[in-house]
C-alpha angles and dihedrals in degrees: 000000000000124000118276117235131225141155132218112259092208089078087074099046110041138049109010090008098049093100094041110025124184108245117243097244091054090049096052095042090051093046089052090052090050092053101253118153094216151326134262105228124230093208098210136084132342093012122067112296140161094256145274112322092202110032149350116346089219088073094048117088113228094013115158105181094157124078090223090061091051094048089051090053092048090051091048091052091048091050088057092050092246134125138191115257092195142301139259101224118222099241099131094103091059131087117242111151099018098062141051090222116069094165095113092049089051092047091052090048090052090052090053091048091055089047089053092049091054091050096041093244115158106191133055121196121215136176136186093268096209121080122251090259087075086082087072090061105035124043117249097245095051092047092048092050092051094051095045096047092047095048091048088060093044091050090053091051090050093045091054087057094045092252136127130224120224123194116210109212108205142152095257097065139054122273093036100149123102093245090051090057092055095041096052095040092052093043093053085052098183122142092226095049121091149141123281104219114209111182093216093049089044090059094046099046099038106032106022096032091217114193095354109162120220097015134331124279109198146156131213090244136012086237086079090053091050090052090049089055094048109151093006101085115097103163133035133210118185122201138124131265132210093190092257138108130232109253125235124226090279093052096254126134110270113165138325118313098228100209115190121264110288095025094085140047105257121127103217092182086069100034102046097053089049090051092048089054096045102039126092100191119174089212142039103247130126112188133199117220118199094165113167093359105144095223101031095140093056092043095053098087093050091048092050091055091051092046089051089055091052091048091050091050103039110004103080 
């Protein structure tokens, strides 16, 4: 069996698309036409999501608080021959590192887990929520303890639902150094908890050292980082890197730029075989991530063709 292909829907709703998002039906119909097997759901407005974390669902575009709505969506996806490869849970409004009380974060995670159960989604993406500058305010040990304890609980919630949790290590959030990835993964120590490896983020956090606090921690190649994470990777995103970050509204580095295949410097004929060897994914998905790319919609078809080539070469 060859790998199934998907793309993250958030590329069409945030950043350059925030003021003019591509509606979900258009996204899935177009992905079907392009030959994708599914979509990775950015579970926040305006695409389908479990509801407003801070107020009435009626004021929250895309909210599906009722199980009947979710089952209808699942049936609609199945009728199109598409599936969900996972979700990016909307946890960015919560406090994780900057509070002693992570109960609201955990409650919101649980709501996303139920949403996933209703839709038949297996994997839930998380990140550290707060930016790396939080390390200037909260000592490393305290921050580490808060993240680990919270994700232990979340992993147990997910395990009870037959799901896995995947942590995307990237420049825009705390604990973005290679040693952090290993330290937190091993401290959470849950069979269903792993690292989401994005090839663009991998380049930025392990070779460029983007937004590393307190000194850079880098390798000569992300192949060394992949080997470091052997057995810890449970979800894969494939996209290029040009060694730069996306800029925020003030012109500062935010997170990785995610240029389309062929517009960066990555050698996928080296990287993908290394990932295949190092990953322990409980599924058969490879996902494109064009997050924050200014022309993601137009670049999707080209990226699908390149992903198909990688699947044909390494995904069987």
